[in-house]
LOLUMLUM-273370 format. One record per residue (C-alpha): residue in three letters; chain; x, y, z. Coordinates in steps of 0.001 Angstrom, whole numbers, plus 524288, in hexadecimal, padded with zeros to 5 digits. Layout:
<pts>
+---------+-------+-------+-------+-------+
! drentor ! vexse !    xx !    yy !    zz !
+---------+-------+-------+-------+-------+
!     ALA !     A !     X !     Y !     Z !
...
+---------+-------+-------+-------+-------+
</pts>
This chain:
<pts>
+---------+-------+-------+-------+-------+
! drentor ! vexse !    xx !    yy !    zz !
+---------+-------+-------+-------+-------+
!     MET !     A ! CDF6E ! 95CF6 ! 6593E !
!     ASN !     A ! CE798 ! 95496 ! 650D2 !
!     SER !     A ! CEC8C ! 94721 ! 65614 !
!     HIS !     A ! CF64D ! 93DF1 ! 64E82 !
!     THR !     A ! CFCBC ! 93394 ! 6503F !
!     VAL !     A ! D0BB3 ! 931E2 ! 64EA5 !
!     PHE !     A ! D11C9 ! 921B5 ! 64EC3 !
!     VAL !     A ! D20F4 ! 92510 ! 653D0 !
!     SER !     A ! D2C90 ! 919B5 ! 656CA !
!     ASN !     A ! D3068 ! 920BF ! 6619F !
!     ILE !     A ! D2679 ! 9286C ! 66A22 !
!     ASN !     A ! D30B7 ! 9311C ! 672BE !
!     ASP !     A ! D38AE ! 937D4 ! 66508 !
!     ALA !     A ! D2B13 ! 93A16 ! 65DE2 !
!     THR !     A ! D260C ! 9400D ! 66949 !
!     ALA !     A ! D3368 ! 94B9B ! 669D4 !
!     TYR !     A ! D3229 ! 94C5C ! 65CB7 !
!     TYR !     A ! D2383 ! 951E9 ! 65AA2 !
!     GLU !     A ! D27C4 ! 95A07 ! 66823 !
!     SER !     A ! D3250 ! 95F89 ! 6611F !
!     VAL !     A ! D2E96 ! 961DB ! 654C2 !
!     PHE !     A ! D20C2 ! 9637A ! 65623 !
!     GLY !     A ! D1F23 ! 96A98 ! 663F2 !
!     PHE !     A ! D153C ! 95E1F ! 667C1 !
!     THR !     A ! D1445 ! 95C7E ! 676F4 !
!     VAL !     A ! D119D ! 94FB2 ! 67CF3 !
!     GLY !     A ! D031E ! 94EE9 ! 682C5 !
!     HIS !     A ! D045A ! 94080 ! 687FD !
!     LYS !     A ! D0C53 ! 934C2 ! 685B5 !
!     GLU !     A ! D05BB ! 92464 ! 68680 !
!     GLU !     A ! D0F43 ! 91CCB ! 68999 !
!     ASN !     A ! D092B ! 910D1 ! 69011 !
!     GLN !     A ! CFFCF ! 90E39 ! 68433 !
!     PRO !     A ! CFF87 ! 90103 ! 680F5 !
!     LEU !     A ! D03C4 ! 903C1 ! 67272 !
!     GLU !     A ! D0DE0 ! 90D3F ! 6708E !
!     PRO !     A ! D1034 ! 91A4E ! 67777 !
!     ARG !     A ! D0994 ! 92772 ! 673C6 !
!     ILE !     A ! D0DE6 ! 9352F ! 6753D !
!     TYR !     A ! D0342 ! 94011 ! 672BA !
!     LEU !     A ! D0AD0 ! 94C36 ! 66D5A !
!     SER !     A ! D021E ! 958D4 ! 66B2F !
!     SER !     A ! D04A0 ! 965A1 ! 663E5 !
!     LYS !     A ! CFEB2 ! 96DCC ! 66B97 !
!     GLY !     A ! D031F ! 97B21 ! 66D28 !
!     VAL !     A ! D0D07 ! 97978 ! 6616F !
!     THR !     A ! D039F ! 97B36 ! 6558F !
!     HIS !     A ! CF567 ! 97EAD ! 65187 !
!     SER !     A ! CF302 ! 97101 ! 64ED5 !
!     ASP !     A ! CF195 ! 968FC ! 65A66 !
!     ILE !     A ! CF70C ! 95C43 ! 65773 !
!     ASP !     A ! CF885 ! 94EF5 ! 65F35 !
!     LEU !     A ! D0059 ! 94528 ! 65C37 !
!     VAL !     A ! D00D7 ! 93727 ! 66273 !
!     LEU !     A ! D0EDA ! 9316B ! 6625E !
!     VAL !     A ! D0D99 ! 922F8 ! 661E6 !
!     GLU !     A ! D1A7B ! 91B21 ! 662FA !
!     ASP !     A ! D1953 ! 90FF9 ! 6599C !
!     GLU !     A ! D26AF ! 90CA5 ! 65024 !
!     LYS !     A ! D1E95 ! 905E0 ! 6464A !
!     ALA !     A ! D1210 ! 90FCF ! 6452B !
!     ALA !     A ! D1C3D ! 91AB2 ! 644AA !
!     TYR !     A ! D24D0 ! 91517 ! 639E7 !
!     ALA !     A ! D175E ! 91182 ! 631F0 !
!     GLN !     A ! D149F ! 91F71 ! 6344F !
!     LEU !     A ! D212F ! 924BD ! 62DA1 !
!     LEU !     A ! D1E34 ! 91C44 ! 6212E !
!     HIS !     A ! D0F5C ! 91E70 ! 620B2 !
!     LYS !     A ! D0D7B ! 92E85 ! 621E8 !
!     THR !     A ! CFFB3 ! 92E6B ! 62192 !
!     ILE !     A ! CFC26 ! 936FA ! 62B9D !
!     GLN !     A ! CF55C ! 941FD ! 628CE !
!     ALA !     A ! CFE42 ! 95068 ! 62B16 !
!     ILE !     A ! CFC31 ! 956D7 ! 636E0 !
!     GLU !     A ! CFA6D ! 9625E ! 636A4 !
!     TRP !     A ! D0311 ! 96D01 ! 63ED3 !
!     LYS !     A ! CFEF5 ! 97AEF ! 63EFD !
!     SER !     A ! D08D5 ! 9840D ! 64080 !
!     THR !     A ! D07FA ! 99311 ! 64294 !
!     GLN !     A ! D16E3 ! 993BE ! 64016 !
!     PHE !     A ! D1903 ! 98A54 ! 633E3 !
!     TRP !     A ! D2740 ! 98E20 ! 62F6B !
!     GLU !     A ! D2C74 ! 98D13 ! 63DEC !
!     ASP !     A ! D2630 ! 97F9C ! 63DB4 !
!     TYR !     A ! D28C7 ! 97BA1 ! 630BC !
!     HIS !     A ! D3879 ! 97E9B ! 6335E !
!     ALA !     A ! D37F6 ! 9780B ! 6406F !
!     PHE !     A ! D30F4 ! 96B80 ! 63BAF !
!     SER !     A ! D3B7D ! 96B6F ! 63213 !
!     ALA !     A ! D459A ! 96CAB ! 63BC1 !
!     PHE !     A ! D3F98 ! 960B8 ! 641F2 !
!     GLY !     A ! D4274 ! 9575D ! 634F8 !
!     VAL !     A ! D3393 ! 9572C ! 63035 !
!     VAL !     A ! D3382 ! 95397 ! 62331 !
!     PHE !     A ! D29FF ! 95D0A ! 61BED !
!     GLU !     A ! D222C ! 957B8 ! 60F91 !
!     ALA !     A ! D24AD ! 96541 ! 60698 !
!     LEU !     A ! D273E ! 97403 ! 60870 !
!     PRO !     A ! D1BC4 ! 97BE4 ! 611E4 !
!     LYS !     A ! D110B ! 98087 ! 608F2 !
!     GLU !     A ! D0E6A ! 98E4F ! 60BCB !
!     GLN !     A ! D00C7 ! 993E0 ! 607FB !
!     ASP !     A ! CFD49 ! 9A2B2 ! 60C8D !
!     HIS !     A ! CFD0E ! 9A076 ! 61ABB !
!     HIS !     A ! CFE0F ! 992B4 ! 61C55 !
!     LYS !     A ! D0933 ! 9878F ! 61C4C !
!     GLN !     A ! D0A2A ! 97B88 ! 61CE7 !
!     VAL !     A ! D1522 ! 96EB7 ! 619DA !
!     PHE !     A ! D14B4 ! 96121 ! 61CBA !
!     PHE !     A ! D1EA6 ! 959BE ! 62492 !
!     ILE !     A ! D21AF ! 94B8E ! 62ABA !
!     ASP !     A ! D2674 ! 94C1F ! 637CB !
!     ALA !     A ! D3140 ! 941A1 ! 63D41 !
!     TYR !     A ! D278A ! 937D7 ! 63FA2 !
!     GLY !     A ! D1F26 ! 93741 ! 63361 !
!     VAL !     A ! D1439 ! 94169 ! 6380D !
!     HIS !     A ! D104D ! 948E1 ! 62C6A !
!     TRP !     A ! D0D6D ! 956AD ! 62F71 !
!     GLU !     A ! D082D ! 96326 ! 62A0C !
!     LEU !     A ! D0E49 ! 9713D ! 62FB4 !
!     VAL !     A ! D0410 ! 97B62 ! 62B7C !
!     SER !     A ! D01F5 ! 988C2 ! 62E65 !
+---------+-------+-------+-------+-------+
</pts>
């Protein structure tokens, strides 16, 4: 399972975004943390890559994350590449280039609204 931490300035907005765009579901919340609230999201049943996102509310870290896109791309494996590609386009993700297609393999990199770098593959 791949777990990735995403720093966001508003945890409720980010949760709604990842639920609607990617189909993530809330695993559990930790609101009584001494530091910052966290929400755990899971992609189980949505993609063939079990991905967990840990959303952490921290306005300063969220801004820094947008400035320094150093996080390695998260692989989103899809059995319906073109449907996902067009759906993500409708939600305003930024594709870095046109999809590459070779034999039975398709690939494209994109950045979501929170600066997270993704790789859509089939």
